[in-house]
C-alpha positions in Angstrom: -17.1 213.0 23.9 -19.2 210.1 25.3 -22.5 210.9 27.1 -21.6 210.6 30.7 -24.0 211.3 33.7 -22.3 213.2 36.6 -23.6 213.9 40.1 -26.9 215.0 38.7 -27.5 214.2 35.0 -25.6 214.8 31.8 -24.4 218.3 30.9 -22.5 219.5 27.8 -21.8 222.5 25.6 -24.7 223.3 23.2 -24.0 222.4 19.6 -20.7 220.7 20.5 -21.8 217.6 22.4 -25.2 218.8 23.5 -27.2 218.2 20.3 -30.7 217.1 19.4 -29.3 213.8 18.3 -27.7 213.1 21.7 -30.9 214.3 23.6 -32.8 211.8 21.6 -30.3 209.0 22.3 -30.7 209.7 26.1 -34.4 209.7 25.8 -34.5 206.4 23.8 -32.2 204.9 26.5 -34.8 205.8 29.2 -37.6 204.4 27.0 -35.6 201.1 26.8 -35.0 201.1 30.5 -38.7 201.7 31.4 -39.8 199.0 29.0 -37.3 196.5 30.5 -38.5 197.3 34.0 -42.2 197.2 32.8 -42.7 200.8 33.9 -43.5 202.3 30.6 -47.3 202.1 31.2 -47.0 204.8 34.0 -45.9 207.5 31.6 -43.3 210.2 31.9 -43.1 214.0 32.5 -40.8 216.2 30.4 -39.9 219.7 31.6 -37.4 222.3 30.8 -35.8 225.5 32.0 -35.1 229.0 30.3 -31.9 228.1 28.6 -31.2 228.5 24.9 -33.3 225.9 22.9 -34.5 224.1 26.1 -38.1 224.1 25.0 -37.1 222.7 21.6 -34.8 220.0 23.2 -37.8 219.0 25.4 -40.0 218.7 22.4 -37.4 216.6 20.7 -37.3 214.3 23.8 -41.1 214.1 23.6 -40.9 213.0 19.9 -38.9 210.0 21.0 -41.1 209.2 24.1 -44.4 209.3 22.2 -42.9 207.3 19.2 -42.3 204.6 21.8 -45.9 204.8 22.7 -45.2 206.0 26.2 -47.7 208.6 27.6 -45.9 211.9 27.9 -46.8 214.9 30.0 -45.0 217.8 28.5 -44.8 221.0 30.5 -46.4 224.0 28.7 -43.9 226.5 30.1 -40.4 226.6 31.7 -40.5 225.5 35.3 -38.2 224.9 38.2 -36.8 221.4 38.6 -38.5 220.9 42.0 -41.9 221.9 40.5 -41.5 219.5 37.6 -40.3 216.7 39.9 -43.2 217.2 42.3 -45.5 216.3 39.5 -43.9 212.9 39.3 -45.5 212.1 42.6 -48.9 213.7 41.9 -49.3 212.1 38.5 -47.7 208.8 39.7 -45.5 208.6 36.6 -42.4 206.5 36.1 -40.2 209.6 36.3 -39.3 212.9 34.7 -36.9 214.1 32.1 -35.8 217.7 32.7 -33.8 219.7 30.1 -31.6 221.9 32.3 -28.0 222.6 33.0 -28.9 224.0 36.4 -26.1 226.6 37.3 -23.7 225.9 34.5 -22.6 228.8 32.1 -25.0 229.9 29.4 -23.5 227.9 26.5 -24.3 224.6 28.4 -27.4 222.6 28.6 -28.2 219.3 30.4 -30.5 216.3 30.8 -31.7 215.2 34.2 -33.7 212.1 34.9 -35.8 211.9 38.1 -37.2 208.4 38.9 -40.7 207.6 40.3 -39.7 208.5 43.9 -39.1 212.2 42.9 -35.4 212.3 43.8 -32.1 212.2 41.9 -31.4 209.0 40.0 -29.5 206.5 41.9 -26.1 205.2 40.8 -27.8 201.9 39.7 -30.3 203.8 37.5 -27.6 206.0 36.0 -25.6 202.9 35.2 -28.6 201.4 33.5 -29.2 204.5 31.4 -25.5 204.7 30.3 -25.6 201.0 29.4 -28.6 201.6 27.2 -26.9 204.6 25.6 -23.9 202.3 24.7 -26.3 199.8 23.1 -28.0 202.6 21.0 -24.7 204.0 19.9 -23.5 200.5 18.8 -26.5 199.1 16.9 -30.0 200.1 18.0 -32.1 202.7 16.3 -34.1 205.6 17.8 -37.8 205.9 17.3 -39.0 209.5 16.8 -42.0 211.3 15.5 -41.9 214.4 13.4 -42.8 217.7 14.9 -46.2 217.7 13.2 -46.9 214.1 14.3 -46.0 215.0 17.9 -48.7 217.7 18.0 -51.4 215.1 17.1 -50.0 212.2 19.0 -52.5 210.5 21.4 -49.6 209.9 23.8 -48.9 213.7 24.2 -50.5 215.7 27.1 -49.4 219.3 27.6 -50.0 220.6 31.1 -49.2 223.4 33.6 -47.0 222.0 36.4 -47.6 224.9 38.8 -51.0 224.5 40.5 -50.4 221.1 42.2 -47.0 222.2 43.4 -48.2 225.5 44.9 -51.1 223.7 46.6 -48.7 221.2 48.0 -46.1 223.6 49.5 -48.9 225.6 51.2 -49.2 222.6 53.5 -45.5 222.8 54.4 -45.1 226.5 55.1 -47.4 229.2 56.5 -47.9 231.2 53.3 -50.5 233.5 54.9 -48.1 234.5 57.7 -45.5 235.4 55.1 -48.0 237.2 52.8 -49.2 239.4 55.7 -45.8 239.9 57.3 -45.1 243.3 55.9 -41.6 242.1 54.8 -39.9 243.7 51.8 -38.1 241.0 49.9 -35.5 241.3 47.1 -35.5 238.5 44.7 -32.9 237.5 42.1 -34.1 234.8 39.7 -30.8 234.9 37.8 -32.8 234.6 34.5 -33.7 231.1 35.4 -36.9 229.0 35.6 -37.6 230.3 39.1 -38.5 233.7 37.6 -41.8 235.0 39.1 -42.4 232.0 41.4 -41.6 233.5 44.8 -43.2 236.8 43.9 -46.4 235.2 42.8 -46.7 232.8 45.7 -46.1 235.6 48.2 -48.4 238.2 46.6 -51.8 239.2 47.9 -50.9 240.6 51.3 -48.7 243.3 52.9 -45.4 241.6 51.9 -43.6 243.3 49.0 -41.2 241.9 46.5 -38.6 243.5 44.3 -37.5 241.1 41.6 -34.5 241.5 39.3 -33.1 239.3 36.5 -36.6 237.8 35.9 -36.9 238.4 32.2 -36.1 235.8 29.6 -32.5 236.0 28.6 -30.6 232.7 28.1 -27.2 234.6 28.0 -27.5 235.4 31.7 -26.0 238.9 31.2 -23.8 240.3 33.9 -23.2 236.9 35.6 -20.7 234.2 34.8 -23.3 231.5 35.5 -26.6 231.4 37.3 -25.3 230.0 40.6 -26.5 231.9 43.7 -23.1 232.3 45.3 -21.5 235.6 46.5 -19.5 236.3 43.4 -22.7 236.3 41.3 -25.1 238.2 43.5 -23.6 241.7 43.5 -26.8 243.1 41.8 -29.0 241.7 44.6 -26.6 242.9 47.3 -26.8 246.4 45.7 -30.5 246.3 45.5 -30.8 245.6 49.2 -28.2 248.2 50.1 -29.8 250.9 48.0 -33.3 250.2 49.2 -33.3 250.5 52.9 -36.9 249.1 53.0 -35.8 245.6 51.9 -35.5 243.1 54.8 -34.0 240.2 53.0 -32.7 239.1 49.6 -33.3 235.6 48.1 -31.8 234.2 44.9 -32.5 231.0 43.0 -30.2 229.3 40.5 -30.9 228.4 36.8 -33.4 225.7 37.6 -34.4 227.0 41.1 -33.4 224.0 43.1 -30.8 226.0 45.0 -31.1 229.1 47.3 -28.8 232.0 48.0 -29.5 234.5 50.8 -28.5 238.2 51.3 -29.1 239.8 54.8 -30.7 243.1 55.5 -27.4 244.9 55.2 -26.7 243.6 51.7 -24.2 241.0 52.9 -24.0 237.4 51.6 -25.0 234.6 54.1 -23.1 231.4 53.3 -25.1 228.3 52.4 -23.6 226.6 55.4 -25.1 229.3 57.7 -28.4 229.2 55.9 -28.7 225.4 56.3 -27.6 225.6 59.9 -30.2 228.3 60.6 -33.0 226.2 59.0 -32.0 223.1 61.0 -31.9 225.2 64.2 -35.4 226.7 63.4 -36.9 223.2 62.7 -35.5 221.7 65.9 -35.5 224.6 68.4 -38.4 226.7 67.4 -40.8 224.3 65.6 -39.8 221.4 67.9 -39.7 219.0 65.0 -37.6 215.8 65.3 -35.7 213.7 62.9 -32.3 213.0 61.5 -30.3 215.5 59.5 -28.4 214.5 56.3 -25.5 216.6 55.0 -23.0 216.3 52.3 -19.2 216.0 53.0 -18.9 219.7 52.0 -21.5 220.9 54.5 -20.6 222.6 57.8 -19.6 221.0 61.1 -22.1 223.3 62.7 -24.7 220.7 61.8 -22.9 218.1 63.9 -22.9 220.5 66.8 -26.6 221.2 66.4 -27.3 217.4 66.2 -25.5 216.9 69.5 -27.4 219.8 71.2 -30.8 218.6 70.1 -30.0 214.9 70.2 -30.7 214.0 66.6 -28.6 211.8 64.3 -26.5 213.4 61.6 -25.5 211.4 58.5 -22.7 212.5 56.2 -22.7 211.5 52.5 -20.6 212.1 49.4 -21.6 215.2 47.2 -24.8 214.9 45.2 -28.4 214.5 46.1 -28.5 210.9 44.7 -26.6 210.2 47.9 -28.3 212.6 50.3 -31.8 211.7 49.0 -31.1 208.0 49.4 -30.2 208.4 53.1 -33.0 210.8 53.6 -35.5 208.2 52.4 -33.9 205.4 54.3 -33.8 207.3 57.6 -37.0 209.2 57.1 -34.9 212.3 57.8 -36.2 215.7 58.8 -34.0 217.7 56.4 -31.0 217.2 54.1 -28.6 219.8 52.7 -25.5 220.3 50.6 -23.0 223.2 50.4 -24.2 224.2 47.0 -27.4 225.7 48.5 -29.7 222.7 47.9 -32.0 221.7 50.8 -34.7 219.0 51.0 -37.5 218.7 53.5 -39.6 215.9 55.0 -43.0 215.9 53.5 -41.7 217.1 50.1 -39.7 215.3 47.4 -36.3 213.9 48.6 -34.6 216.5 46.4 -33.4 220.1 46.5 -36.1 222.8 46.3 -34.9 226.4 46.2 -38.5 227.8 46.1 -39.6 226.0 49.3 -36.2 226.7 51.0 -36.8 230.4 50.4 -40.3 230.3 51.8 -39.1 228.4 54.9 -36.4 231.1 55.4 -39.0 233.8 55.2 -41.3 232.0 57.6 -38.3 231.8 60.1 -37.8 235.5 59.9 -41.5 236.2 60.6 -41.9 233.5 63.3 -38.8 234.6 65.2 -39.2 238.3 64.6 -35.5 238.7 63.9 -33.4 240.1 61.1 -31.1 237.7 59.3 -28.1 239.2 61.0 -29.7 238.6 64.4 -30.3 235.0 63.4 -26.6 234.5 62.6 -25.7 235.9 66.0 -28.1 233.5 67.6 -26.6 230.6 65.6 -23.0 231.5 66.7 -24.1 231.8 70.3 -25.2 228.1 70.0 -22.3 226.6 68.1 -19.4 229.1 68.0 -18.0 231.1 65.2 -17.5 229.5 61.8 -16.1 231.0 58.6 -16.2 229.2 55.3 -14.8 229.8 51.8 -14.8 227.8 48.6 -12.5 228.4 45.7 -13.1 227.0 42.2 -10.0 226.5 40.1 -10.3 225.9 36.4 -8.3 223.0 35.1 -7.6 221.1 31.9 -9.0 217.6 31.6 -5.6 216.2 31.0 -4.3 217.7 34.3 -6.8 215.8 36.4 -5.0 212.5 36.8 -1.6 214.1 37.8 -3.3 216.5 40.2 -5.3 213.7 41.7 -2.1 211.6 42.3 -0.3 214.6 43.8 -3.2 215.2 46.3 -3.7 211.6 47.0 -0.2 211.2 48.6 -0.3 214.5 50.5 -0.5 213.7 54.2 0.4 216.8 56.1 0.5 216.8 59.9 -0.6 220.4 59.9 -1.9 222.9 57.3 -0.7 226.4 58.3 -1.0 226.6 62.0 -3.9 224.0 62.1 -3.2 220.5 63.2 -4.5 217.8 60.9 -6.3 215.1 63.0 -7.5 212.8 60.2 -7.7 212.5 56.4 -10.4 210.6 54.5 -11.2 210.0 50.9 -14.9 209.4 51.0 -15.4 212.0 48.3 -12.3 213.9 47.4 -9.7 214.4 50.1 -10.9 215.8 53.4 -8.6 216.9 56.2 -10.2 217.1 59.6 -8.6 219.9 61.7 -8.6 220.5 65.4 -11.7 222.1 66.8 -13.9 220.3 64.3 -12.9 222.5 61.4 -11.9 221.1 58.0 -10.5 221.4 54.5 -11.6 219.5 51.4 -10.0 219.2 48.0 -12.4 217.8 45.4 -12.9 217.6 41.6 -16.3 218.8 40.4 -18.5 216.0 39.0 -20.1 218.3 36.4 -17.5 220.9 35.3 -13.7 221.0 34.7 -13.0 222.5 38.1 -10.9 221.7 41.2 -12.8 222.9 44.3 -11.1 223.9 47.5 -13.3 224.1 50.6 -12.2 225.3 54.0 -14.2 225.9 57.2 -12.3 227.6 60.1 -12.8 229.7 63.1 -11.6 233.0 61.5 -11.1 234.5 58.1 -7.3 234.6 58.7 -7.2 230.9 59.5 -9.3 230.1 56.3 -7.1 232.2 54.1 -3.9 230.7 55.5 -5.2 227.1 54.9 -6.4 227.9 51.3 -3.0 229.5 50.4 -1.0 226.6 51.7 -3.2 224.1 49.8 -2.9 226.1 46.5 0.9 226.4 47.0 1.2 222.6 47.5 -1.0 221.7 44.5 0.4 224.0 41.9 4.1 224.4 42.9 
């Protein structure tokens, strides 16, 4: 299979397509791009997560980077993607290579590239990388040091990425207020690179943390993949239910750029509700101002909040390369996508699950409400909203025929809901009466067809999902 970058980097199955040779090809492509743009003198950061062989893949990338005489800052430990990316700004490097497959299953790994602005690589940058990969595959050679030569290279600098990040986020959230809040917090790190981060940052006061799935285990036992969605958080839900002292549950994905939240009753709070609450907190309680950027799969509650507090809302295709771009252009206050990735003004224009969790905790303390009470407050402002996403596994050879079938579907209603508009900005979105919606979209990173529906009630959502499935597969 050719190396192809999706919505956020290249991902593949380890030992099948994700090999040391292909990691080195990707790294050489970035070296070539940096040299062509005369950015190679700024150096590069290389980081990695807790997946199988991630450290070794990162060292392999460093062998190529240093052989090209580019100063390389190699993380000395697994670290969350936002922590690594933040160091691009503090060290003023040309960018960062991060070995991670984020939330993919355990037999996958990936290769992310973050440019000098600390966000996801733009379409233009991705195209440049892929063009360089084609050149390397056709005729150009790869420069690489041996493992022994890497250790003694004058271009290699090993460093701890944590201190500058923790110092930075302490200026964005009131850590002392959280530390001395008396909150009891359940944390599920999903065996990812976020293990220990929230617990360590919060420690030192009256707040208490109960962390699970924090040990090193790249097989992610007990979960299909390290994605903090309802289906994967039963352990955290049970922890909260069984320990009546716990006030809130927080979960981060494999590279800790996404957040999942469990309320004090052990119930999952959707990512749409979490983002809406954070937006409401920023605008209503903190009195901050600025535009909101959301992906096409994010809730219509954001549009209603934008209308109430008179701020502009921008909608983009899925992927933070789109959200981050608009966020920077509009100097936006906040950006968010349905996957649980949220970005904040003053931080990198990129998802940050650690900072998102801390802001949610600050909101609980500042407002002196439980998560359930916050949801009630939200619905009092914007009305009831129910959301569900279904991921359907498909074969690659089915994709074209399914896409054609969906492309020509133009229903006047789905179930009892009238369709007011259809657009194909990213996938196929059906705008329903009352501001609710349905979206059919192929994943950009996995062989999945995703069905997204937001409605007023669970019955409405179920009805819409069933009709869409019946149409597509019958």
